[in-house]
C-alpha distance (Angstrom), angle and dihedral (degrees) to the residues before:
residue distance angle dihedral
M1 . . .
S2 3.79 . .
L3 3.78 125.4 .
E4 3.80 90.3 -119.5
Q5 3.80 92.8 67.7
S6 3.77 118.0 111.5
P7 3.81 119.0 -113.0
R8 3.82 88.6 -108.0
T9 3.82 91.5 53.9
R10 3.81 90.5 49.0
L11 3.82 90.7 49.5
D12 3.81 90.0 50.1
A13 3.81 89.5 52.3
I14 3.81 92.3 49.5
L15 3.79 92.3 47.5
S16 3.78 96.0 43.7
V17 3.79 113.1 137.5
P18 3.83 96.9 -100.2
R19 3.80 93.4 44.2
S20 3.82 95.7 43.1
A21 3.81 90.3 49.8
E22 3.81 88.7 52.5
L23 3.81 90.3 49.6
A24 3.81 91.8 46.5
A25 3.80 90.8 52.7
L26 3.81 89.2 48.3
A27 3.82 92.5 50.4
L28 3.80 92.3 48.2
R29 3.81 91.7 45.3
L30 3.81 92.9 51.4
G31 3.80 92.5 46.1
L32 3.79 93.7 49.3
G33 3.79 91.6 44.4
A34 3.80 91.4 52.1
V35 3.82 91.5 49.6
F36 3.79 93.2 50.7
L37 3.81 92.4 45.7
A38 3.81 90.4 49.6
H39 3.80 91.9 50.8
A40 3.80 92.5 47.5
L41 3.79 92.8 48.7
A42 3.82 91.7 46.5
K43 3.80 88.1 57.6
V44 3.81 88.7 58.4
F45 3.81 105.5 32.9
V46 3.81 103.9 28.5
F47 3.80 108.5 27.4
T48 3.85 96.3 17.8
L49 3.77 120.2 -135.6
P50 3.83 93.2 -92.9
G51 3.81 88.7 51.1
T52 3.80 90.1 49.3
V53 3.81 90.1 49.7
A54 3.82 89.1 52.8
F55 3.83 91.3 48.4
F56 3.80 91.8 50.4
A57 3.80 90.4 49.9
S58 3.82 91.7 48.4
S59 3.81 88.5 51.0
G60 3.80 93.0 56.1
F61 3.80 98.8 -99.0
P62 3.79 123.5 116.2
G63 3.81 105.6 -94.7
W64 3.80 93.0 -127.7
T65 3.82 89.8 65.3
A66 3.81 88.1 75.5
Y67 3.80 88.6 76.8
P68 3.82 98.9 56.1
V69 3.82 89.7 41.9
F70 3.81 89.5 52.5
L71 3.82 90.7 49.1
A72 3.82 92.3 46.0
E73 3.80 91.2 51.9
L74 3.80 93.7 44.5
L75 3.81 98.0 44.6
G76 3.80 92.3 36.0
G77 3.80 90.6 52.1
V78 3.80 92.0 50.2
A79 3.81 91.4 46.4
L80 3.80 91.8 50.3
V81 3.81 94.1 47.7
T82 3.80 91.3 50.0
G83 3.80 94.8 39.4
F84 3.79 94.6 -121.4
R85 3.83 111.9 159.6
T86 3.78 89.6 -25.7
R87 3.80 98.8 176.9
L88 3.80 93.6 49.3
V89 3.82 93.3 44.5
A90 3.81 92.8 48.7
L91 3.79 90.9 51.9
G92 3.80 91.1 43.3
L93 3.80 91.5 56.7
L94 3.82 92.6 55.0
P95 3.84 94.7 83.3
V96 3.82 89.4 51.9
M97 3.78 89.2 53.4
A98 3.81 91.6 45.2
G99 3.81 87.7 58.5
A100 3.80 90.2 49.5
L101 3.80 89.2 48.9
L102 3.81 90.5 55.9
V103 3.81 90.0 52.8
H104 3.81 93.7 49.3
L105 3.84 100.5 39.8
P106 3.82 95.3 85.8
S107 3.82 90.6 54.5
G108 3.80 94.5 64.7
W109 3.78 132.3 -121.9
M110 3.81 106.1 -50.6
F111 3.77 120.3 75.1
T112 3.82 87.6 -145.4
N113 3.83 90.8 66.6
P114 3.80 117.2 105.3
G115 3.80 105.2 -81.0
G116 3.81 90.6 19.7
G117 3.79 122.8 -89.2
W118 3.75 127.5 -113.2
E119 3.83 103.9 -111.5
Y120 3.82 94.2 92.4
V121 3.80 92.5 49.0
A122 3.81 90.9 47.4
F123 3.80 90.6 49.7
L124 3.80 91.2 51.5
M125 3.80 89.3 51.2
V126 3.81 91.4 52.4
A127 3.82 89.9 46.5
L128 3.82 90.6 51.5
V129 3.81 90.4 51.7
A130 3.82 89.9 48.8
Q131 3.80 89.9 49.8
A132 3.79 91.3 50.0
L133 3.81 89.6 52.0
L134 3.82 94.1 45.1
G135 3.79 96.9 45.0
D136 3.79 128.9 -156.7
G137 3.77 102.4 -27.6
A138 3.79 123.0 -166.2
L139 3.78 125.5 -15.9
A140 3.79 96.3 16.2
A141 3.79 124.9 159.6
G142 3.77 111.7 -93.8
Q143 3.77 93.4 14.3
R144 3.79 111.4 157.2
R145 3.77 101.6 -153.6
R146 3.77 121.0 66.5
W147 3.75 126.8 -127.6
């Protein structure tokens, strides 16, 4: 891109199909990573791990499964934010979300329902599949080309 290009031409170059797809994958990756980090940290700082264990047990899951779910959300969130093995991590988080879907199904569609509905969980599952299909995107760990 030369310095003589108009601002519109520069914007077109930035938003070209390959570059905009890379930026879209980055935006999705950062958003998903932030959500998973927030949920992991809420299990520690808001609900506490013993409280999360009790919730899992009351939801029909073995209480000990709260610990691997916490680790999956924490490490998965970090991996997504950094762009480390994005496709694999996105697919690996799907079983965690499938468990959450089972918990929220009886509460109906809307997440605002008592007990929380399942639409948010379903959306996160679709977003994880989209991320797995898109891949790392821009600014990912171990990326060979430079931005």
